N, C-alpha and C positions, 0 to 999 in steps of 0.2 A: 216543375217539381225539382227542388235541389237534391243531389244525391251525396250522402255523406260517407267519405272514405275512411276506413280504419286508420286511427292515429298509429303512427311508427312509434315502436317502445323508445323510451330514452336511452340514449347511450350513456352508460356509467362514466362519470366524470372523476377527475382526480387533480390535485395541486402538483405541479412540476416546475422545475427550473430549466429555462431555455435560453438560448441567446441567438440573435439574429443577425449578429455581426462579430467579427473579431474586436477585440480591445480589453480594457481594464475591467475591474471587478463590476462597473456599473453597467455592463452589458447583459449581466445576468437578471432575469426578469422572471416572476413568479407568473405563472398562465394557468387556466383551467384548461385541461385538456382530455380526450378520449382515455379511458383505463385500458390498458393492454390486455391482449387476451392469449391465454396460454395455448399455443400450438401443439400438435402432436410432438411428444417428448418433452415438452417444456413443463414448468411450474409457474404459477402467478404467485407472487410473494408480496404480501403488505409489509412494507419497509418500516422498521422501527428505529434504524440507525444507518447512516451513510457516511463513511469517512471520506476525509478531504485529503488528496495527496498531490504531491508537487506536479505530477504530469496533469493534473486538473487545470492548474494555473497556466502551463505551458501551451495546453491545447486551446484554452480560453483566448490567449494572446495572440496565437498564431505562430509561436515560437516552435512549436512541434507539431506539424500538420496531420496528426494521426486520423482526424474525421474528416478533412476536406474543408470545404467551405461551409458556414452556417446556412441555415438553421440546424442546430442540434442541441442535446442535452448532455451534460458532463457527467461524470462519476461511475466508480467501478466497483466501491465496496458496498456490501449489503449486508444487513442481518434483519431477520423478520420472521413472519409466520406464513406459512404456506396456505393460501386461500383456495386456490383451484389446482387440480392434478391435471395435465393433458393427457391425451390419449397415448397409450403405450408406457406410461411411467409406472414403474413398480416400486421404487425405492424411497418414494415419499407418500404422505397422506395429508389432506388437509388438517391444519392445527399443528403440524411439525414444525418445530423452530429450527432455522436454518441460517447459515451465512455463506457467501462465495463472493465471486469476483465474475460477475456476468459479462460475457460476450467480449472481453478484453482480447486484441486491440480494437475491436469495434466498438460502436456506442454502447455502453452498458446502460445508460440512463438510469442511474442509480439516484440522482437528485429528483426524487418524485416519491409519491405515496405508495405507488405500487410498481413492479419490475416483472415482466416475464423472460424468462431465459431458459436454455437447455438444463434439464435437471442435474446432468452429471457435473455443472458446474458450480454446485452446492454441496454442502455437507451438513449434516445434522449438527446443530450447536450443542456443545457439551454443557451440562449443568453448571460446572464449574467456571464457564465464561458468560458473564453479565452480556446482555444484549447489547449495550453501548459500546463495550469492549469487542464484541464480536463484529460489529460494524466497522470498527477500525482496524481490523487484523488482515483480511484476505490480501490486498495487493503489498502492502508492506511486508507482512509477513512472508509471503510467498517470494519477493524479492530476496529478503534476507536468507531464507531457507535454500532458495536455488543457487545464491552466490556461495554460501557456506558448505552446504551439504553436498550438492550436486556439482558444482564446479570445481570449488577448492579441496572437496573431500576430507574436510577438517576432522582431525582426530586427535585423541587424548594425548596430552604432552607437547602439542604444538603451541606455538605463540602467534596470537593474531592482533593486529592493530587496526582499530575501527574509527574511521574519521567521521564527525559529527555523531558521536555515539548517543547523543541525548534526544535526536529526531526521531521521526515515525518509524523508519526503517533502522536506524541505528539502535535505538533501545531494545529492539527486538532481536537485533543481530548479537548484541552482548549475552542475551540469554541464551541463544540458539548455540553461539560458540561455546558458553560455559557448560550447556548440558551435553556438547561433544567432548567436554574434558580438557579443553584449551586453556591456556593462561591468557586473559582477556585485557587489553590495554585500550583505552578509549581516549579521544580528544574531545574536550567540552569546556565550556566555561565553568568556573569554579562553582557558581551557584547551582550548577547540574550535577556536582560530583556526588552528592548525599544520595540522591535516588539511584544513580547508576551503581553506587556501592552496593545498595540494596539489592540491585537487579542482578550482581554478581561479578562487577569488574574488578579485577585485581588491581590494576594499576591506571590512574587518570592523570591527564595533563591538560592544564588549563593553556590552550593555543594562543591566548592573547598575552600571557606573561612568559612563555617559555616556547623554544624552537623544538618541535617534536623529533627533528631529525638529529638533533644533538642528545636529547633527552631518553630516546628509547632503544634499548639493547636491541641486536637484531631478531627479527621476527620470520616466521615462515610464511604468513599471509598478511596482506594489507587489504581491508575492505575500503574502498574509498567512495565517499558520499558527498565529496566536495569538488573534486576534479581541477582542471587547470594546472596551475603551478604545484598545487598540493600533491598531484599524482606524480609530478617529475621528481619532487623533492622525496617522495616515498620511497623511491627506488634506493635511497642511501641507507635505509633502516632494514631492507631485505636480505636474508641470507642468500648466498649464491643458489641460484635455481629456485628461489622463492616467487611467490605469485601475488599479483595485484588483481584484485577484481574490482571493476568500476561499474557503478550503477549510473554513471553521468554520460548522457547520450551527446548533449549539445557541445560541451568542452571537456573531453576526458583528459585531457592534457598530454596524453601519451600515446604511442601506437604500439602494436605488437612486435614489430621490427626495431623500434628505438628501445623497448624493453629488453629483447633478446641481445641486442648489442651490448648492453649492460651486465648480462649474465642472469637476468631475471625473465619471469614470464609475465603477460598482460592479457587478461580477458574480460570482456565486457559481460554483465548479466542484462538479459532482455527477460523480464518476467512474463511467463507465459502459464496458460490454463494447465492444471495437473491435479487430478482428483487424488493421486497418490501422494503429492507434496500437501494438499490441503489436509487429507488424512494424518500427516506427518505433524502437523501444526497441532491438529486436533488431539494427538497423542501427547504431545509435549504439555498442552494445556491440562489434559486429564492427569497426567504425572506431576502437576504443580511445578514445572520447570519453565513455563512461559505464561506470562501476563502482559496484558496491553495496559500501558498508561495514556489514559485520556486526560489531556491537559485543559480541554475547553469543549463545551457543547454549545451549539447555537441552533436555534429554529431553523428550518428549511427556508423560510422566507428571508433570513439573513444570509444566504450564501455569498452575496456579493463582499459582505463584512468578513466572512468567513476567510475568504482568499485575500482580503488586506492584511488581515492578521497573519495568515499563513505566510504570506510574501515577507513579512518582517521576521520571521523564525523565531519569535517570542516564545512560542508554545513548546514546552517539553512533551515529548510523546505525540499523540495524534489528536487532531480536532475533528469533531464529530457533528453532522447535521442531523436534526432530529425532525422529521415529517410531523 
């Protein structure tokens, strides 16, 4: 007589993008994998939008070995809906709309249909922030906020030069600086000037036609999103004692010692988890002082194509994946 054993309940599945090796965009593959589970202190979020950032491309290719050797899944920008609240979580409930930067600098696994992560790494999405924009905000927004508010302490009346002002971090930095009362100068191609003016830039320089080192009057702060020679040449536009904040880790172009020898300061910004700073971004959105420009959206399955486009830097603002 045969004995039938009870069948095991099926493990819920989801689509996710993973890579088995380092390399070009072609290593990004869509797979079906087990849906994560919210551990104590965590929430499970159904992802509606996942932003693509330069760090994603660097980690994928192996230029920035943040996650070690594959296999792993990329992505740290998330906006979505709380599906499950883990034990001990009191600040969120199922159905809440949230956004955040889960687990950075560990694997955030945002290129997926679901993400489970500590609840304190999310914030409630304000009604004024559409979900697609919310999915593009956390990492870039925190980078800009921590550079200009926490490190530079930017205040009203100061002058700030933002390099690559039309990019994902740059266009947010323009608005944050303006909200602080600064005079904002940005470098960007001429075709990006119209939108940057709308975002609050006071002065814009087409770096393909003019030398910013000759065109810019002295500034108090430079926020460098280019690196290399660009940083070294930025020293010339700083007032004595001025500050260069760099978000470039692989080739910042300058050291604190070299800056000091020229009578200025140099500090890197390394984005980090901060519920307080995430709340600061939320307050700026609610005040109407910050919005996210999403230049392009693509389906999650086209993550490889998203990386190819991002590498060409043709998109103004952010590129977002839609699971």
